[in-house]
C-alpha positions, 0 to 999 in steps of 0.5 A, a space after each residue: 865577715 859581714 854576716 858574722 858581724 850581723 849575727 853577733 850584733 843580733 845576739 846582743 839585742 834583748 829579746 824584748 826589742 826583737 819581739 817589739 819589731 815583729 809588727 814590721 815583718 811581712 805578713 805570714 804566708 798560708 804555710 807559716 800561718 798554718 804552722 803557727 796555728 798548730 804549734 805546740 805552745 807551752 800552756 800553764 796547767 794552773 787553773 788559777 793563773 790567767 792564761 791566753 795560750 790557747 788563743 795564740 793557737 786559734 783565735 776564732 773563738 775569741 773573735 766571735 766572743 769579741 763580736 758579741 761583746 762589741 754588739 752589746 756596747 752601749 746597750 743594757 745587759 742584765 745577764 752575762 753567761 760566763 763559761 766554755 763551749 757549753 755556754 757558747 752553744 747557747 748560740 747553737 743547740 740552745 739558740 731557740 731557748 736563748 731567743 725565748 728566755 734570755 735575749 729579751 732579758 738583755 743577756 750576753 753570751 761570754 762563752 768560748 769553746 775549749 776554755 778552762 778556768 784560767 782562760 776565763 780569768 784572762 778574758 775577764 782581765 783583758 777583754 773590754 767587758 768592764 763597761 757591761 753592768 750585769 745584774 746576774 752572772 751565770 757561771 758554768 766552767 771547769 769541765 775542760 780542766 781534766 788534767 787537774 784534780 777536783 780540788 784544783 778545778 774547784 780552786 779555779 772555779 772559786 777564782 772565776 767567782 772572785 774575778 767576776 765579783 771584782 769585775 762587776 761590783 754588786 753582781 749576783 752569781 748563779 754558780 751552775 754545777 759542772 754537768 755530767 759527762 762521759 769524759 771525766 765523770 767522777 772527777 767533775 762530780 767530785 769538783 761539784 761536791 766542793 764548789 757547791 759550798 761556795 754558795 752563800 745564798 746572798 751573793 752566790 747561789 748554787 744551781 745543781 743540774 745533776 739531778 735533772 740529768 740522770 743517766 739513760 741507757 739505750 740499746 743501739 741497732 747493733 745490740 750494744 748498749 749506750 749510757 748517756 745523760 738526759 739532755 746531753 748530745 751524742 758526744 756525752 758532753 754538750 747539751 742538746 736542745 732539750 738539755 738547754 731547756 732543762 737548764 733554763 727551766 731549772 734556773 728560771 725561778 732563781 733568775 727571775 728572783 735575782 733580776 727582780 732584786 730578790 
């Protein structure tokens, strides 16, 4: 009988009140933590709706990004790179180029692997980034929105531009084309054809990397052929060291102009 009364009592407690007591429960065991990490949580498909669902599944990427942001607090920041793993890998495959070209310019790597446009929107709203006052924001996002149409991807990119402008008033934006890739090539190139029109050459500037990354076909040891793109790694998606150099070389004249106030 006591158990029944307790169950009925809990049933009348609002869900929000139960959720608020979650901090009082014992720490998760390794088994429950693993289960939470792999849980199939619903994730909104809208590329223009801020969303943090993926960080509830795995928080490693956001913790790394927070550490970069914390290390920069109180220091000058001339450039912020906003994006997904292609941006995050400036700390990996692109490390040498970053240290040579961007670390001296007080740049912040604000990229997280796997991010979609909706995740970047959430981060700009919820991470402690507003104290940063960059002169230039380099945006490359959209390649992970593969469930969306080109029009939807472009709308998500537009939302990131708008959010970046409201977060950093007066910032100049370099909008980088979505790179070629072997996963959703036609869709991403169709999105590029839309987002290039967002440039006004006053506050938003479009940098098209596609002409610098043409397809290259090679013959493998087994006799089969493989078509990749210049500057991309073996996964046909992420740049290798040469790809980051291509990006830097193509962007440098425009970046130098904008940093100088041009």
